[in-house]
Structures are given as C-alpha cells and as structure tokens.
Kinemage of the C-alpha trace (Angstrom):
@kinemage 1
@onewidth
@group {chain A} dominant
@subgroup {mainchain}
@vectorlist {calphas} color= white
{ca met a 1} P 0.000 0.000 0.000
{ca thr a 2} L 1.455 3.328 -1.027
{ca ser a 3} L 1.196 6.532 0.955
{ca ser a 4} L -0.790 9.439 -0.472
{ca arg a 5} L 1.758 11.870 0.931
{ca ala a 6} L 4.123 13.368 -1.619
{ca ala a 7} L 7.807 12.679 -1.081
{ca pro a 8} L 9.704 15.760 0.130
{ca ala a 9} L 11.706 17.551 -2.536
{ca lys a 10} L 15.401 16.835 -2.392
{ca lys a 11} L 17.740 19.757 -1.907
{ca pro a 12} L 20.240 20.408 -4.703
{ca ser a 13} L 23.516 18.688 -3.944
{ca arg a 14} L 26.770 17.846 -5.676
{ca asn a 15} L 26.022 14.132 -5.271
{ca arg a 16} L 22.704 14.577 -7.059
{ca glu a 17} L 24.490 16.357 -9.902
{ca lys a 18} L 27.092 13.592 -10.123
{ca leu a 19} L 24.376 10.951 -10.388
{ca ile a 20} L 22.473 12.829 -13.090
{ca glu a 21} L 25.651 13.437 -15.101
{ca ala a 22} L 26.780 9.806 -14.835
{ca ala a 23} L 23.339 8.402 -15.632
{ca arg a 24} L 22.927 10.704 -18.614
{ca arg a 25} L 26.240 9.603 -20.090
{ca leu a 26} L 25.609 5.903 -19.520
{ca phe a 27} L 21.981 5.941 -20.684
{ca ala a 28} L 23.011 7.800 -23.854
{ca glu a 29} L 25.797 5.297 -24.556
{ca arg a 30} L 23.894 2.047 -23.997
{ca gly a 31} L 20.265 2.747 -23.187
{ca tyr a 32} L 18.221 2.700 -19.999
{ca ala a 33} L 17.630 -1.050 -19.789
{ca gln a 34} L 21.308 -1.930 -20.234
{ca val a 35} L 22.583 0.234 -17.376
{ca gly a 36} L 22.256 -0.855 -13.752
{ca thr a 37} L 22.216 1.319 -10.663
{ca glu a 38} L 25.472 -0.247 -9.435
{ca glu a 39} L 27.257 0.989 -12.549
{ca ile a 40} L 25.733 4.441 -12.177
{ca val a 41} L 26.844 4.906 -8.575
{ca arg a 42} L 30.309 3.623 -9.439
{ca ala a 43} L 30.611 6.092 -12.319
{ca ala a 44} L 29.326 8.905 -10.102
{ca gly a 45} L 31.702 8.009 -7.272
{ca val a 46} L 28.932 7.712 -4.684
{ca thr a 47} L 27.221 4.911 -2.757
{ca arg a 48} L 23.882 3.217 -3.435
{ca gly a 49} L 22.621 4.849 -0.262
{ca val a 50} L 23.292 8.264 -1.770
{ca leu a 51} L 21.387 7.310 -4.926
{ca tyr a 52} L 18.326 6.198 -2.963
{ca his a 53} L 18.522 9.284 -0.775
{ca gln a 54} L 18.240 11.472 -3.857
{ca phe a 55} L 15.992 9.324 -6.087
{ca thr a 56} L 13.229 6.800 -5.531
{ca asp a 57} L 14.659 4.374 -8.109
{ca lys a 58} L 16.383 4.220 -11.499
{ca arg a 59} L 13.265 5.444 -13.277
{ca asp a 60} L 13.140 8.508 -11.019
{ca leu a 61} L 16.788 9.204 -11.868
{ca phe a 62} L 16.031 8.843 -15.578
{ca arg a 63} L 13.212 11.348 -15.263
{ca ala a 64} L 15.638 13.767 -13.609
{ca val a 65} L 17.980 13.357 -16.596
{ca leu a 66} L 15.185 14.374 -18.970
{ca glu a 67} L 14.190 17.250 -16.710
{ca arg a 68} L 17.797 18.451 -16.913
{ca met a 69} L 17.733 18.224 -20.716
{ca leu a 70} L 14.479 20.167 -21.188
{ca pro a 71} L 15.770 23.656 -20.294
{ca glu a 72} L 18.901 22.979 -22.361
{ca ile a 73} L 16.732 22.180 -25.382
{ca gly a 74} L 14.576 25.228 -24.676
{ca glu a 75} L 17.594 27.530 -24.455
{ca arg a 76} L 19.003 26.189 -27.710
{ca leu a 77} L 15.635 26.489 -29.407
{ca tyr a 78} L 15.387 30.140 -28.408
{ca thr a 79} L 19.008 31.080 -29.165
{ca glu a 80} L 19.242 29.309 -32.524
{ca thr a 81} L 15.833 30.561 -33.657
{ca met a 82} L 16.642 34.166 -32.758
{ca ala a 83} L 19.907 33.905 -34.691
{ca arg a 84} L 18.103 32.807 -37.864
{ca ile a 85} L 14.939 34.911 -38.055
{ca gly a 86} L 14.643 38.177 -39.938
{ca his a 87} L 11.290 39.140 -38.453
{ca asp a 88} L 9.257 38.130 -35.387
{ca arg a 89} L 6.622 36.509 -37.614
{ca asp a 90} L 9.275 33.954 -38.678
{ca asp a 91} L 9.495 32.528 -35.140
{ca leu a 92} L 7.021 29.717 -35.746
{ca gln a 93} L 8.383 28.469 -39.048
{ca val a 94} L 12.066 28.739 -38.141
{ca gly a 95} L 11.618 27.508 -34.578
{ca ala a 96} L 9.857 24.334 -35.735
{ca gln a 97} L 12.781 23.549 -38.023
{ca val a 98} L 15.311 24.220 -35.248
{ca leu a 99} L 13.437 21.997 -32.806
{ca leu a 100} L 13.337 19.067 -35.226
{ca arg a 101} L 17.082 19.414 -35.843
{ca ile a 102} L 17.697 19.248 -32.095
{ca tyr a 103} L 15.406 16.207 -31.836
{ca ala a 104} L 17.429 14.396 -34.522
{ca glu a 105} L 20.728 14.743 -32.626
{ca pro a 106} L 21.930 11.360 -31.270
{ca glu a 107} L 21.786 12.077 -27.528
{ca val a 108} L 18.453 13.907 -27.657
{ca arg a 109} L 16.921 11.322 -29.985
{ca arg a 110} L 17.978 8.379 -27.851
{ca leu a 111} L 17.259 9.732 -24.389
{ca phe a 112} L 14.421 12.158 -24.971
{ca leu a 113} L 12.576 10.559 -27.884
{ca met a 114} L 13.316 6.824 -27.766
{ca glu a 115} L 13.900 6.028 -24.106
{ca gly a 116} L 11.576 8.725 -22.752
{ca pro a 117} L 8.237 7.244 -23.921
{ca ala a 118} L 9.453 3.683 -23.239
{ca val a 119} L 10.505 4.379 -19.646
{ca leu a 120} L 7.936 6.978 -18.586
{ca gly a 121} L 5.056 5.753 -20.747
{ca leu a 122} L 3.681 7.770 -23.634
{ca ala a 123} L 1.335 9.815 -21.451
{ca gly a 124} L 4.099 10.563 -18.930
{ca trp a 125} L 6.511 11.569 -21.684
{ca lys a 126} L 3.952 13.850 -23.344
{ca ala a 127} L 3.203 15.529 -20.021
{ca leu a 128} L 6.918 16.032 -19.336
{ca gln a 129} L 7.722 17.665 -22.674
{ca ala a 130} L 4.428 19.568 -23.107
{ca pro a 131} L 5.666 22.790 -21.423
{ca leu a 132} L 8.523 23.050 -23.934
{ca ser a 133} L 6.321 23.004 -27.042
{ca thr a 134} L 3.558 25.022 -25.373
{ca leu a 135} L 5.939 27.799 -24.341
{ca phe a 136} L 7.511 27.902 -27.799
{ca leu a 137} L 4.156 27.908 -29.604
{ca asp a 138} L 2.595 30.484 -27.296
{ca his a 139} L 5.535 32.819 -27.891
{ca ala a 140} L 5.605 32.295 -31.660
{ca leu a 141} L 1.849 32.515 -32.230
{ca arg a 142} L 1.582 35.657 -30.135
{ca his a 143} L 3.703 37.427 -32.756
{ca leu a 144} L 1.131 36.423 -35.380
{ca val a 145} L -1.652 37.815 -33.195
{ca glu a 146} L 0.252 41.090 -32.856
{ca glu a 147} L 0.483 41.349 -36.635
{ca gly a 148} L -3.175 40.529 -37.143
{ca leu a 149} L -2.475 37.246 -38.934
{ca ile a 150} L -4.497 35.200 -36.434
{ca gly a 151} L -6.952 36.078 -33.687
{ca glu a 152} L -6.225 35.792 -29.977
{ca gly a 153} L -9.040 33.271 -29.716
{ca asp a 154} L -7.378 31.026 -32.297
{ca met a 155} L -4.324 30.450 -30.139
{ca pro a 156} L -5.471 27.639 -27.790
{ca ala a 157} L -6.613 25.364 -30.621
{ca leu a 158} L -3.556 26.137 -32.751
{ca ile a 159} L -1.206 25.459 -29.833
{ca glu a 160} L -2.852 22.094 -29.243
{ca leu a 161} L -2.828 21.119 -32.929
{ca leu a 162} L 0.751 22.231 -33.593
{ca ser a 163} L 1.992 20.668 -30.356
{ca gly a 164} L 0.480 17.379 -31.506
{ca ala a 165} L 2.185 17.726 -34.871
{ca leu a 166} L 5.561 18.366 -33.216
{ca gln a 167} L 5.087 15.400 -30.873
{ca gln a 168} L 4.244 13.113 -33.787
{ca ala a 169} L 7.271 14.342 -35.719
{ca ala a 170} L 9.455 13.664 -32.659
{ca leu a 171} L 8.133 10.112 -32.323
{ca gly a 172} L 8.560 9.546 -36.055
{ca ile a 173} L 12.200 10.666 -35.900
{ca ala a 174} L 12.742 8.366 -32.921
{ca ala a 175} L 11.330 5.325 -34.721
{ca ala a 176} L 12.982 5.913 -38.109
{ca glu a 177} L 15.839 3.789 -39.440
{ca asp a 178} L 17.176 6.968 -41.042
{ca pro a 179} L 16.536 9.761 -38.515
{ca glu a 180} L 17.907 12.503 -40.765
{ca ala a 181} L 15.656 11.519 -43.664
{ca ala a 182} L 12.686 11.401 -41.293
{ca arg a 183} L 13.597 14.801 -39.874
{ca ala a 184} L 13.782 16.293 -43.356
{ca ala a 185} L 10.397 14.813 -44.308
{ca tyr a 186} L 8.668 16.041 -41.155
{ca ala a 187} L 10.379 19.417 -41.448
{ca ala a 188} L 9.097 19.837 -45.004
{ca gly a 189} L 5.586 18.857 -43.948
{ca leu a 190} L 5.557 21.235 -41.002
{ca asp a 191} L 6.955 24.005 -43.171
{ca arg a 192} L 4.104 23.605 -45.651
{ca leu a 193} L 1.553 23.398 -42.854
{ca ile a 194} L 2.778 26.569 -41.165
{ca ala a 195} L 3.199 28.446 -44.465
{ca gly a 196} L -0.367 27.518 -45.391
{ca leu a 197} L -1.628 28.665 -42.005
{ca met a 198} L 0.042 32.045 -42.409
{ca arg a 199} L -1.170 32.528 -45.988
{ca gly a 200} L -4.705 31.607 -45.043
{ca ala a 201} L -4.618 33.883 -42.014
{ca gly a 202} L -3.480 36.790 -44.128
{ca lys a 203} L -6.437 36.659 -46.499
C-alpha cells in the first residue's frame, strides 16, 4: 500500500548532480535497460545509499535526466531561432525547423525521444515535454496575433494542434531507421503546414 503523501523535494547537492551526469552519459551510450544502478553509482563516485537518498529508483533518476535536458533544449531552441529569423513573424516556421534538428541529434533522440516514452510511458513523456512546445508555440503565435495574422481566440486550438504535430514528428524521428531523412520529411511537412496557415490567415 502506497502513501498518499508526496515525497519531500530533495535539496540540490553535488552528489545529485554527479548521479544525473553519470546516468545521462551511460543511458546515452547504452540505453536505460542496459545500465544498472550499481554501474551508475560507481561512475558517479557515490554509494547506493546516496542514490536512494536522492531518487526513488532508477526510473526517477532517468526522469531527472530528462528534466535536466528540457531547459537545455529550450535555451538552444530560443538562441538558434533568434539567430536565424529576420522578423518576429518567422518565429514559428524557423523555430519548428530548429526543434526538429535538435530532436534528430543522437543524444536527444535516444534519451528524450526513444527512451523517454518507453521508460515513462507515452502519457508521462507527453506531459513532461508539453511545457517546452507550449511555451515555444505560445511565444511564436503571439507574434502572429500582434500582426493581425491570427486572432487571440485562435491560439489555444492552434497550440494544441501544432503541439500534436511536433510530438508526432518527434516520435517519427525516434522510430525511423534513417533519422535525418525522417527529420527532413517532417520538417518539409511542417513548413508547408505553417506556411499555409500564415497565408490563409493573411487573407
């Protein structure tokens, strides 16, 4: 029987950082299922007691790895998009392309796209990554509202639809034998979808 009380949040510590860094490296090299907790604590230079003081189990540690990756992906998405756009209205189209390129990178693809849904479950993975796409889409679509290309009331539905499209592209890249070819195909499709949205909105 499990308690309904939430576990207390762990304070940031160097040992916690060591475990996340070691687990991230090992999971990226060989995959979640092939790495045991004994190997992780050895690589981190800590004891099993330290691991279970900081994390409930290996799955909890894996989740922490993904939570560490999310702001890194978000920062790259913002920085690389800003470097490539010529106008605020380009945020959506350019940002979608940048995000898919990040998703196709080996570490991100393996940990975030392949292992993430398998370890956390599809619903858990979608809930974890939802804030990233929602924040990006809210920011990008707000520029289109400011320019009169879409209405404020259109935003919730468009965020949901485009977030679903980005999630499906991510899962498609993860499952593909040729991730780069899959990325290019999804990128082209999203580009046409977004271009069509903007043309239609401008009528």
